[in-house]
C-alpha positions as CSV (number, residue, x, y, z in Angstrom):
1,M,-3.8,-35.4,21.0
2,S,-2.7,-34.6,18.5
3,S,-3.6,-31.1,15.9
4,L,-4.6,-32.7,12.4
5,P,-1.7,-31.1,10.1
6,K,-2.2,-27.2,8.4
7,T,-2.8,-28.1,5.0
8,M,-1.4,-25.6,2.5
9,L,-2.3,-24.4,-0.8
10,T,-0.7,-24.2,-4.3
11,T,-0.6,-20.2,-5.3
12,D,-3.7,-22.2,-8.2
13,E,-5.8,-23.2,-5.2
14,Y,-4.9,-19.9,-3.8
15,L,-5.8,-18.2,-6.5
16,A,-9.1,-19.8,-8.1
17,I,-10.3,-19.4,-4.0
18,E,-9.9,-16.1,-3.8
19,R,-11.0,-14.6,-7.5
20,E,-14.6,-16.3,-6.6
21,A,-14.5,-15.0,-2.4
22,D,-16.6,-12.1,-1.0
23,Y,-13.7,-10.6,0.9
24,K,-9.5,-10.1,0.6
25,S,-7.0,-12.7,1.2
26,E,-3.4,-11.6,1.5
27,Y,-0.8,-15.5,0.1
28,F,2.7,-16.4,1.7
29,A,3.8,-19.8,2.2
30,G,1.1,-21.9,1.1
31,E,-1.4,-19.9,3.4
32,M,-4.3,-17.4,3.0
33,F,-4.7,-15.1,5.1
34,A,-7.9,-13.1,5.7
35,L,-7.4,-9.1,5.3
36,A,-9.7,-7.3,8.4
37,G,-11.5,-4.2,7.4
38,T,-11.3,-0.7,7.6
39,S,-12.3,1.9,9.3
40,R,-13.5,5.1,7.4
41,K,-10.5,7.1,8.5
42,H,-9.0,5.1,6.4
43,G,-10.4,4.6,3.3
44,I,-10.7,9.0,3.3
45,I,-7.5,9.2,3.6
46,V,-6.8,6.1,0.3
47,H,-9.3,8.0,-1.4
48,N,-7.5,11.4,-0.8
49,I,-4.0,10.1,-2.5
50,S,-5.1,8.4,-5.2
51,R,-7.2,12.0,-6.1
52,E,-3.6,13.5,-5.3
53,I,-2.0,11.4,-7.7
54,G,-3.8,11.1,-9.8
55,N,-4.6,13.9,-10.9
56,Q,-0.7,14.8,-11.4
57,L,-0.8,12.4,-13.7
58,L,-3.7,12.3,-15.6
59,D,-1.9,12.9,-18.6
60,R,1.2,10.8,-18.3
61,D,1.6,7.1,-18.9
62,C,0.8,6.0,-15.5
63,L,-2.0,4.4,-13.7
64,V,-2.8,5.2,-10.2
65,T,-4.9,2.0,-8.5
66,T,-6.3,1.6,-4.6
67,N,-6.7,-1.8,-2.8
68,D,-8.6,-3.3,-5.4
69,L,-5.1,-5.0,-7.2
70,R,-3.7,-7.9,-6.0
71,V,0.3,-7.0,-6.5
72,K,2.6,-10.8,-6.5
73,I,6.0,-10.5,-5.3
74,E,7.5,-13.3,-7.3
75,S,10.4,-13.9,-5.7
76,I,8.6,-14.8,-2.9
77,G,5.6,-16.1,-4.2
78,K,3.5,-13.7,-2.0
79,Y,0.4,-12.4,-3.4
80,C,-1.1,-9.2,-1.2
81,Y,-3.3,-5.5,-1.5
82,P,-1.2,-2.8,-0.9
83,D,-3.5,0.2,0.3
84,I,-2.5,2.5,-3.4
85,V,0.1,1.2,-6.6
86,V,1.1,3.2,-9.2
87,T,2.4,2.4,-12.0
88,C,3.9,4.4,-15.2
89,G,4.7,2.7,-19.2
90,K,3.2,-0.7,-19.3
91,E,1.6,-2.7,-16.3
92,E,3.4,-6.9,-16.3
93,L,0.2,-8.7,-14.9
94,E,0.8,-12.1,-14.5
95,D,-1.9,-14.3,-16.7
96,E,-5.2,-13.5,-18.5
97,H,-7.5,-12.5,-15.6
98,L,-6.0,-9.3,-15.7
99,D,-5.9,-8.6,-11.8
100,T,-2.4,-9.4,-10.6
101,L,0.6,-6.8,-10.8
102,L,3.9,-7.4,-11.1
103,N,5.5,-4.5,-11.1
104,P,4.1,-1.3,-9.2
105,L,6.3,1.5,-9.2
106,L,5.4,2.7,-5.8
107,I,3.3,1.3,-3.0
108,I,1.6,3.2,-0.9
109,E,0.7,1.8,3.3
110,V,-2.2,3.5,5.4
111,L,-0.9,2.8,8.7
112,S,-3.3,1.2,11.7
113,D,-3.0,0.0,15.1
114,S,-2.9,-3.6,14.0
115,T,-0.9,-3.4,10.9
116,E,1.5,-0.6,11.8
117,S,4.7,-3.4,12.6
118,Y,3.8,-5.3,9.9
119,D,3.6,-3.0,7.1
120,R,7.1,-1.4,9.2
121,G,8.7,-4.3,9.1
122,V,8.9,-7.6,7.5
123,K,5.3,-6.1,4.7
124,F,8.8,-3.4,3.8
125,R,11.4,-6.6,3.4
126,H,9.6,-8.8,1.1
127,Y,8.2,-5.5,-1.0
128,R,11.6,-4.6,-1.2
129,S,12.3,-7.6,-3.3
130,L,10.5,-5.8,-6.1
131,A,13.0,-4.9,-8.1
132,S,10.3,-2.5,-9.9
133,L,10.0,-0.7,-6.7
134,K,11.2,2.7,-6.5
135,T,9.0,4.2,-4.2
136,Y,6.6,3.2,-0.5
137,V,4.8,5.3,1.1
138,L,3.2,5.0,5.0
139,V,0.8,6.9,5.7
140,A,0.1,7.8,9.5
141,Q,-4.0,7.4,10.4
142,N,-4.0,9.0,13.1
143,E,-1.9,11.6,13.2
144,R,-1.0,14.1,10.5
145,Y,2.8,12.2,10.0
146,I,3.5,11.1,5.9
147,E,7.1,9.0,6.0
148,I,8.1,8.1,1.9
149,F,11.1,5.9,1.5
150,E,13.2,6.3,-2.1
151,R,15.4,3.8,-3.4
152,Q,19.1,5.2,-4.0
153,P,21.1,3.7,-7.4
154,N,23.3,1.6,-4.7
155,D,20.0,-0.4,-4.2
156,T,19.9,1.9,-0.1
157,W,16.1,3.4,1.2
158,L,16.3,6.7,2.1
159,Y,13.9,8.2,4.2
160,S,12.1,11.5,4.9
161,A,9.5,12.6,6.2
162,I,6.7,15.8,7.5
163,N,4.0,16.0,10.2
164,E,2.7,19.7,9.5
165,E,0.7,21.4,7.5
166,D,1.4,23.1,4.3
167,Q,4.3,20.7,3.7
168,S,4.8,18.7,0.2
169,L,6.9,15.5,0.0
170,P,8.6,14.8,-3.8
171,L,7.3,11.4,-4.9
172,E,10.8,11.1,-6.8
173,S,10.0,8.3,-8.8
174,I,6.8,9.8,-10.6
175,T,8.0,13.0,-10.0
176,C,5.0,14.2,-8.1
177,S,4.6,15.2,-4.6
178,L,2.4,14.3,-1.7
179,S,0.9,17.4,0.2
180,M,0.0,17.1,3.6
181,N,-3.5,19.0,3.5
182,A,-4.7,17.0,0.5
183,V,-4.1,13.9,1.9
184,Y,-5.9,15.0,5.0
185,A,-8.7,16.8,3.5
186,K,-12.1,15.8,5.6
187,V,-9.9,13.7,8.4
188,E,-11.1,14.8,11.5
189,F,-8.7,13.9,14.6
190,E,-9.3,14.2,17.5
191,S,-7.3,16.7,19.3
192,D,-8.8,18.6,16.0
193,R,-12.4,18.8,18.2
194,P,-12.5,22.1,20.6
195,G,-12.7,21.1,24.5
196,L,-10.7,17.1,23.6
197,P,-7.8,17.3,25.3
198,T,-4.7,16.1,22.7
199,K,-3.0,13.4,23.0
């Protein structure tokens, strides 16, 4: 017995559904993909980062938003919800609903076991097609580890990382820095608990 053909959605159909939904879904190639819930640790890290960067950008024409803002990768027709997005200057929004950003300058994803390979691979490849994107940051959730990819003038990406307390990494595209201590403030790892073996 043959299975029924999968129904492909247009972008307009996706957006109509998404704007009425109780949960978020990404969209690519005619399909919607429901986003899984996040852990408490993930939420703390996202809040810490948005506060740290937001404070540094307080007096500048930049805006930090968390995963409530949808981003469209126009060249491939994909809609997604990065954990943190920074724009500077005029935001380019898709339509009168003002809920879909076209020109992120910096994107940050907090990694989880289920999303890490996707965030490093296919998702980063898709993000790289955004001409506006200058910086991509991956933040580990289960250890203190931050990786930054900065777009160079020749369209290659320069990689750097930190994994020690008191270290910071510059975010050149927004003239800010990301501090390890600020990112992981009030985040407890198993290795921090007395009497538990470290990994």
